[in-house]
C-alpha positions in Angstrom: -22.5 -22.8 140.5 -20.7 -21.1 143.4 -20.8 -22.5 146.9 -22.5 -19.4 148.1 -25.2 -19.9 145.5 -25.7 -23.5 146.4 -26.1 -22.7 150.0 -28.3 -19.7 149.2 -26.5 -17.1 151.2 -28.3 -13.9 151.9 -26.9 -10.4 151.7 -25.6 -11.0 155.3 -24.8 -14.3 156.7 -23.0 -16.0 159.7 -21.5 -19.2 158.4 -19.9 -21.9 160.6 -18.2 -25.1 159.2 -18.0 -28.4 161.0 -16.9 -31.9 160.1 -13.9 -33.3 158.2 -12.8 -34.4 154.8 -11.5 -31.1 153.3 -13.3 -28.6 155.6 -10.4 -26.2 155.6 -10.1 -26.2 151.8 -13.9 -25.5 151.6 -13.4 -22.7 154.1 -10.8 -21.1 151.9 -12.9 -21.5 148.7 -16.0 -20.0 150.3 -13.9 -17.1 151.7 -12.6 -16.4 148.2 -16.1 -16.2 146.9 -17.2 -13.8 149.7 -14.2 -11.5 149.0 -15.7 -10.9 145.6 -18.8 -9.4 147.1 -16.7 -6.5 148.3 -18.4 -6.6 151.7 -16.9 -6.7 155.2 -15.8 -10.2 156.1 -14.5 -11.7 159.4 -12.6 -15.0 159.1 -11.7 -16.9 162.2 -12.2 -20.1 164.3 -13.7 -20.9 167.6 -11.1 -23.6 168.2 -7.7 -23.7 166.5 -6.4 -23.4 162.9 -3.0 -23.9 161.4 -1.6 -20.6 160.4 -1.0 -21.7 156.8 -4.8 -22.2 156.4 -5.2 -18.4 156.4 -2.0 -17.3 154.7 -3.8 -16.6 151.4 -6.0 -14.0 153.0 -3.2 -12.4 155.0 -1.5 -11.4 151.7 -4.2 -8.8 151.0 -6.2 -8.6 154.2 -5.4 -7.8 157.8 -4.6 -9.9 160.8 -6.0 -8.7 164.1 -4.8 -10.4 167.3 -5.6 -9.7 170.9 -6.9 -11.0 174.2 -9.3 -8.2 175.1 -12.6 -8.2 173.3 -13.1 -4.4 173.4 -9.6 -3.8 172.0 -9.9 -6.4 169.3 -13.3 -5.1 168.2 -11.9 -1.6 168.0 -9.1 -2.7 165.8 -11.4 -4.6 163.5 -13.7 -1.6 163.2 -10.8 0.7 162.5 -9.5 -1.4 159.6 -12.9 -1.8 158.1 -13.6 2.0 158.2 -10.3 3.7 157.9 -8.3 1.3 155.7 -11.3 0.1 153.7 -10.3 -3.6 154.0 -12.8 -6.2 152.9 -11.5 -9.2 154.8 -10.0 -9.4 158.2 -8.6 -12.5 160.0 -9.2 -12.2 163.7 -7.5 -14.5 166.3 -7.0 -14.5 170.0 -3.4 -15.6 169.9 -0.8 -18.2 168.6 0.5 -21.5 169.8 3.4 -23.7 168.6 2.6 -27.3 168.1 5.7 -29.1 167.0 7.0 -27.2 164.0 3.6 -25.7 163.2 2.0 -22.5 164.4 -1.7 -22.6 165.2 -4.0 -19.6 165.5 -6.2 -19.7 168.6 -9.8 -18.8 168.0 -12.2 -16.4 169.5 -14.9 -17.0 172.2 -18.2 -17.5 170.5 -19.7 -14.8 172.7 -17.5 -12.2 171.1 -18.7 -13.2 167.6 -22.4 -13.3 168.7 -22.0 -9.7 170.1 -20.2 -8.5 166.9 -22.9 -10.0 164.7 -25.7 -8.4 166.7 -23.9 -5.0 166.4 -23.3 -5.4 162.7 -19.5 -5.3 162.7 -19.3 -7.2 159.5 -21.6 -8.5 156.7 -20.2 -12.0 156.6 -18.7 -14.1 159.4 -17.0 -17.3 158.3 -16.0 -19.6 161.2 -14.3 -23.0 161.4 -16.0 -24.4 164.4 -14.1 -27.7 165.0 -11.0 -29.6 163.9 -10.6 -33.0 162.4 -6.8 -33.6 162.4 -6.9 -34.1 158.6 -9.1 -37.2 158.6 -11.9 -38.0 156.1 -14.4 -38.4 158.9 -14.7 -37.3 162.6 -17.1 -37.8 165.4 -17.4 -34.8 167.8 -16.3 -35.1 171.5 -18.3 -33.7 174.3 -16.7 -30.2 174.0 -17.2 -30.1 170.2 -18.2 -28.4 168.0 -18.1 -24.8 169.3 -20.8 -23.1 167.2 -21.8 -19.5 167.9 -25.5 -19.0 168.5 -25.7 -16.4 165.8 -24.9 -19.0 163.1 -27.4 -18.6 160.2 -25.9 -21.3 158.0 -24.1 -24.4 159.3 -22.2 -26.4 156.7 -21.4 -30.0 157.7 -18.6 -31.5 155.7 -17.8 -35.2 155.1 -15.3 -36.8 152.7 -16.7 -39.4 150.3 -13.4 -41.2 150.3 -14.2 -42.5 153.8 -16.7 -45.0 152.2 -14.9 -48.4 152.2 -12.1 -47.4 154.5 -11.4 -49.5 157.6 -13.0 -47.9 160.8 -9.8 -47.0 162.7 -8.3 -43.9 164.1 -6.1 -43.1 161.2 -9.3 -42.7 159.0 -11.8 -41.6 161.6 -11.0 -38.9 164.1 -12.4 -40.0 167.5 -13.2 -43.5 166.1 -14.4 -44.8 169.5 -17.1 -42.1 169.6 -18.0 -42.9 166.0 -18.7 -46.5 167.0 -20.9 -45.4 169.8 -22.9 -43.0 167.6 -23.3 -45.4 164.6 -23.2 -48.9 165.9 -20.3 -49.7 163.5 -17.4 -51.8 164.8 -13.8 -51.0 164.8 -12.0 -52.6 161.9 -14.9 -53.1 159.6 -15.3 -51.0 156.5 -17.2 -47.8 156.7 -20.4 -47.9 154.7 -23.2 -45.5 153.7 -25.4 -46.7 156.6 -22.7 -45.8 159.2 -22.0 -42.4 157.6 -25.7 -41.6 157.4 -26.0 -42.5 161.1 -23.2 -40.0 162.0 -24.8 -37.3 159.9 -28.3 -37.7 161.3 -27.5 -38.6 165.0 -28.3 -35.7 167.4 -24.7 -36.0 168.8 -23.2 -36.4 165.3 -22.2 -34.1 162.5 -24.8 -31.4 163.2 -24.4 -31.5 167.0 -25.1 -28.2 168.8 -26.9 -26.7 165.9 -28.4 -23.3 167.0 -32.2 -22.9 166.7 -33.4 -21.6 163.3 -30.1 -22.3 161.7 -30.1 -23.8 158.2 -28.1 -27.0 157.9 -26.2 -27.7 154.7 -24.5 -31.1 154.1 -21.4 -30.8 151.8 -20.2 -34.2 150.5 -16.7 -33.4 149.5 -13.9 -34.9 147.3 -16.4 -36.1 144.6 -13.9 -36.0 141.8 -15.2 -38.6 139.3 -18.4 -40.3 138.2 -17.9 -43.3 140.5 -17.6 -41.1 143.6 -20.6 -39.1 142.4 -22.7 -42.2 142.3 -21.7 -43.1 145.8 -22.3 -39.6 147.0 -25.8 -39.6 145.5 -26.6 -42.8 147.3 -25.4 -41.3 150.6 -27.4 -38.1 149.9 -30.7 -39.9 149.3 -30.2 -42.1 152.3 -29.6 -39.0 154.5 -32.8 -37.3 153.1 -34.8 -40.4 153.9 -33.4 -40.7 157.4 -33.3 -37.1 158.6 -35.1 -34.8 156.1 -36.3 -32.2 158.6 -32.7 -31.4 159.7 -31.0 -30.9 156.3 -31.9 -27.9 154.1 -29.9 -29.1 151.1 -27.1 -31.4 150.2 -24.2 -30.2 148.0 -22.1 -32.8 146.2 -18.7 -31.4 145.2 -15.0 -31.2 145.4 -13.5 -28.2 147.2 -10.1 -28.7 145.7 -11.2 -28.7 142.1 -11.9 -25.7 139.8 -15.6 -26.5 139.7 -16.4 -26.9 143.4 -20.1 -27.7 143.2 -21.0 -30.9 141.2 -24.6 -31.3 142.2 -27.2 -29.7 144.4 -29.9 -31.9 146.0 -32.9 -30.6 147.9 -35.8 -32.4 149.4 -39.1 -31.7 147.6 -41.5 -30.1 150.0 -45.2 -30.9 149.7 -47.3 -27.9 148.5 
């Protein structure tokens, strides 16, 4: 099963990714799937992304960069129509952080406007950063989710279960303790991770109205991890069923990304 099939994407979709634990890898895998549709695709972020995260798509696609919305939109439209490109990476600028180059994302208002005007068929957005940690808790300014988002994918890494609750494992660990009630230094359990996922200020914070929420439990690469992921999934469904459309258990870095799809059974 493809990620797009598990999520149930329609012919046109605005997808935002939030969370941690392999979110960038999942972004790339989903983008690869969307390219196969041969439709118009915009790939970008509303925060910052390392340049290498988008290198794969720049080999065949187009990079559009600019500070003025009207100019950037015009360039995107030109490449879609005149050059018949299928995927376009769009950024606002670049910034050096140490030895790395980061792409600066677009204001969500630009993306909402472009979606309304039908500039592309698929928008794929990375809507927050996690500094490479398995788990993160959002700060007050995060995540930056465009209002047009139709499908929000929240990502957590199953390898966080059992790790000590400290900053090297949990991005914004102090906020994590406030949201979950867990204490610094103790091992992260299913209960604490469920609390993060279901808390109004947690993983799905700032979800737009009428947006479908998909939980992706990532890095499930063996039967032991799958069992733990299933326990987490059923705990989440029991705790916040109205908020989650479905739960995808998988491994974005493996050939077969989707291991299992779990949906809550709705009463007839």
